[in-house]
C-alpha positions in Angstrom: 89.7 81.5 115.7 92.8 79.5 114.7 92.2 80.3 111.0 91.8 84.0 111.9 95.0 84.0 113.9 96.8 82.3 111.0 95.5 84.8 108.5 96.7 87.7 110.6 100.1 86.2 111.0 100.4 85.7 107.3 99.5 89.3 106.6 102.0 90.6 109.1 104.6 88.2 107.6 104.6 90.3 104.4 106.5 93.1 106.2 108.8 90.7 107.9 109.8 88.8 104.8 110.3 91.9 102.8 112.5 93.6 105.4 114.5 90.5 106.0 115.2 90.0 102.3 116.3 93.6 101.9 118.2 94.0 105.3 119.8 90.6 105.7 120.3 89.4 102.1 120.4 92.8 100.4 117.9 91.7 97.8 117.1 94.1 95.0 113.7 95.6 95.7 112.7 95.4 92.0 113.6 91.7 92.0 111.7 91.1 95.3 108.6 92.8 93.8 108.7 90.8 90.6 109.2 87.4 92.4 106.5 88.3 94.9 103.9 89.0 92.1 104.9 86.1 89.9 104.8 83.5 92.8 101.5 85.1 94.0 100.1 84.6 90.5 101.0 80.9 90.5 99.5 80.3 93.9 96.3 82.2 93.1 95.9 80.4 89.8 96.0 77.1 91.7 93.5 78.3 94.2 91.1 79.5 91.4 91.5 76.2 89.6 90.8 74.2 92.8 87.8 76.2 93.8 86.2 77.1 90.4 87.5 74.4 88.0 89.6 74.8 84.9 87.3 77.3 83.3 87.7 80.9 84.5 85.2 83.3 82.8 87.0 85.9 80.6 86.7 89.5 81.6 84.6 91.8 79.4 85.7 95.2 78.2 84.4 97.0 81.3 85.9 94.4 83.6 89.2 94.6 81.7 89.4 98.3 82.3 88.5 97.8 85.9 91.2 95.2 86.3 93.8 97.5 84.7 92.9 100.2 87.2 92.9 97.8 90.1 96.2 96.3 89.0 97.8 99.8 88.6 97.1 100.8 92.2 98.0 97.3 93.4 101.4 97.6 91.7 101.9 101.0 93.2 101.5 99.3 96.6 103.8 96.5 95.7 106.6 98.8 94.4 106.3 101.4 97.2 106.2 98.6 99.8 109.4 97.0 98.6 111.4 100.2 98.2 110.2 101.6 101.5 111.7 98.7 103.5 115.2 99.6 102.3 115.4 102.1 105.1 112.3 101.6 107.3 112.2 99.2 110.2 109.5 96.6 110.0 107.2 98.1 112.7 107.6 101.7 111.5 106.8 100.7 107.9 103.8 98.6 108.9 102.4 101.5 111.0 102.9 104.1 108.3 101.3 101.8 105.8 98.3 101.1 108.0 97.9 104.8 108.8 98.1 105.9 105.2 95.6 103.2 104.1 93.1 104.3 106.7 93.6 108.0 105.9 93.1 107.3 102.2 89.8 105.5 102.9 88.6 108.2 105.3 89.3 111.0 102.7 87.4 108.9 100.1 84.4 108.6 102.4 84.4 112.4 102.9 84.7 113.0 99.1 81.7 110.8 98.6 79.7 113.0 100.9 79.7 110.7 104.0 79.3 112.7 107.2 81.6 111.6 110.0 80.6 111.6 113.7 82.5 113.7 116.2 84.2 110.6 117.6 85.3 109.6 114.1 86.9 113.0 113.5 88.7 112.7 116.9 89.9 109.2 115.9 91.1 110.4 112.5 93.0 113.3 114.2 94.7 111.0 116.6 95.7 108.6 113.9 97.1 111.5 111.8 99.0 112.8 114.9 100.6 109.4 115.3 101.5 109.3 111.6 103.0 112.7 111.8 105.1 111.8 114.8 106.6 108.8 113.0 107.2 110.6 109.7 108.6 113.8 111.3 111.2 111.8 113.2 112.2 109.9 110.2 112.5 113.0 108.0 114.6 114.8 110.5 116.9 111.8 110.4 117.3 112.1 106.6 115.2 108.9 105.9 112.4 110.6 104.1 112.6 108.4 101.0 111.2 105.4 102.8 108.3 107.3 104.2 107.4 108.6 100.7 107.5 105.1 99.2 105.4 103.7 102.1 102.9 106.6 101.8 102.6 105.7 98.1 102.0 102.1 99.0 99.3 103.1 101.5 97.6 105.2 98.9 97.7 102.4 96.4 96.3 99.8 98.8 93.7 102.2 100.1 92.3 102.8 96.6 92.6 99.1 95.8 90.6 98.3 98.9 87.9 100.7 97.8 87.8 99.3 94.3 87.4 95.8 95.5 84.7 96.3 98.2 81.9 95.0 96.0 83.8 92.1 94.5 81.6 88.9 94.3 84.7 86.7 93.6 87.6 88.2 95.6 90.1 85.4 95.0 89.5 85.2 91.3 89.6 89.0 91.0 92.8 89.1 93.1 94.4 86.5 90.7 93.4 88.7 87.7 94.9 91.8 89.3 98.1 90.0 90.2 98.4 88.7 86.6 97.8 92.2 85.2 100.7 93.5 87.5 103.2 91.3 85.6 103.5 93.5 82.5 103.6 96.6 84.7 106.5 95.0 86.5 108.3 94.4 83.2 107.7 98.0 82.1 109.1 99.5 85.3 112.2 97.2 85.2 112.8 98.4 81.6 112.4 102.0 82.7 114.9 101.5 85.6 117.4 99.9 83.2 117.0 102.7 80.7 118.0 105.2 83.4 121.1 103.2 84.3 119.7 101.6 87.5 121.6 98.3 88.0 119.2 95.5 88.6 120.8 92.6 90.6 119.1 89.5 89.3 121.1 87.1 91.4 119.2 84.3 93.0 119.8 83.8 96.8 117.9 83.4 100.0 116.3 86.8 99.5 114.6 85.5 96.4 113.2 82.5 98.3 111.8 85.0 100.9 110.2 86.9 98.0 108.5 83.7 96.7 107.3 82.9 100.2 105.9 86.4 100.5 104.0 86.1 97.2 102.8 82.6 97.4 102.2 82.2 101.1 101.7 85.4 103.0 100.2 87.3 100.1 98.2 84.9 97.9 97.2 82.3 100.6 97.1 84.9 103.3 94.6 87.0 101.3 92.5 84.0 100.4 92.4 82.8 104.0 91.4 86.3 105.1 88.6 86.4 102.6 87.4 83.1 104.0 87.4 84.0 107.7 86.1 87.6 107.2 82.7 86.3 106.0 81.8 85.7 109.7 82.9 89.2 110.9 81.1 92.5 110.7 83.0 95.6 109.5 84.0 96.8 113.0 85.3 93.3 114.1 87.2 92.9 110.8 88.8 96.3 111.2 89.7 95.7 114.9 91.3 92.4 114.0 93.5 94.2 111.4 94.8 96.5 114.1 96.9 93.6 115.3 98.8 93.3 112.0 101.2 96.2 112.4 101.7 95.2 116.1 102.6 91.6 115.0 104.9 93.0 112.4 106.6 95.3 114.9 107.0 92.4 117.4 108.3 90.1 114.8 110.9 92.8 113.7 112.1 93.2 117.2 112.3 89.4 118.0 113.5 88.0 114.7 115.4 90.9 113.1 116.7 92.6 116.3 115.0 95.9 115.4 114.5 98.4 118.2 111.0 99.2 119.5 111.5 102.9 120.4 109.4 105.2 122.6 108.5 107.2 119.5 107.2 104.1 117.7 105.2 103.1 120.9 103.5 106.5 121.1 102.9 106.6 117.4 101.4 103.1 117.5 99.1 104.1 120.4 97.9 107.2 118.5 97.4 105.5 115.1 95.8 102.3 116.4 93.8 104.0 119.1 92.5 106.5 116.7 91.4 103.9 114.2 89.9 101.8 116.9 87.8 104.8 118.1 86.6 105.4 114.6 85.7 101.8 114.0 83.8 101.4 117.2 81.7 104.5 116.6 81.1 104.0 112.8 77.7 102.7 111.5 77.9 98.9 111.6 78.0 97.2 108.2 78.8 93.7 107.1 82.5 93.3 106.1 82.1 90.5 103.6 85.0 90.6 101.1 86.7 93.4 103.1 90.2 93.7 101.8 92.9 92.6 104.2 95.7 94.7 105.7 98.6 94.1 103.4 
């Protein structure tokens, strides 16, 4: 139970660290993304070396293509996540991310021909209503950019989750995907510079928060989640992940002084309640290697 709580706190910490770096220290989101990925690579490389020895099997051609696809959607999550928190509060961002991830996975299930029960349709409708409530309020206030970025992050993580469901070595595969994100990060930075975007590569406390986000709350947090989730079924794992956006919202209010508004409260009830209803009525299936909430 203690390890499970620690894993959930680490996952919620991603939102807190990113928002703190951007809000308090005005860290460049591109810099935050690059440092998060690079430090995550180092931490995951150490984990793979400690658990599997010095030799890590090379990926074949099909595995390389799979890694490139996984890394592309993972990088979409990383980039959207960082840029969204320029304007979004911690709790709002975490709820929008969670809702978009669940919506992406639900649409994928329907596309594969899975038939949803009535209660699952009701749950998905409630979650979409809560998501609309949060997004509509933000768009009316002129903050639509953050919601678009976070929706892209949710889409990326939802697809990444679906791609990684059958992974037999989740930590090793996560390391490969992080590593493959590095050249994508370099290409995006080059593109930003070519369009005249000023990248502020100044090291300060925000950079340290990015390193902590990559090495601790991302790399170690994901590895810890993959370890504890082996003893949970799909419903239990999903229910546990419902606490992540709540922990992020609470942390944002306590540590960053962000308001927890009535709109956020109602949106949280609709999103989390709808997902909970869907989880409790879905066919039970083992959740081994289930991807964590980011």
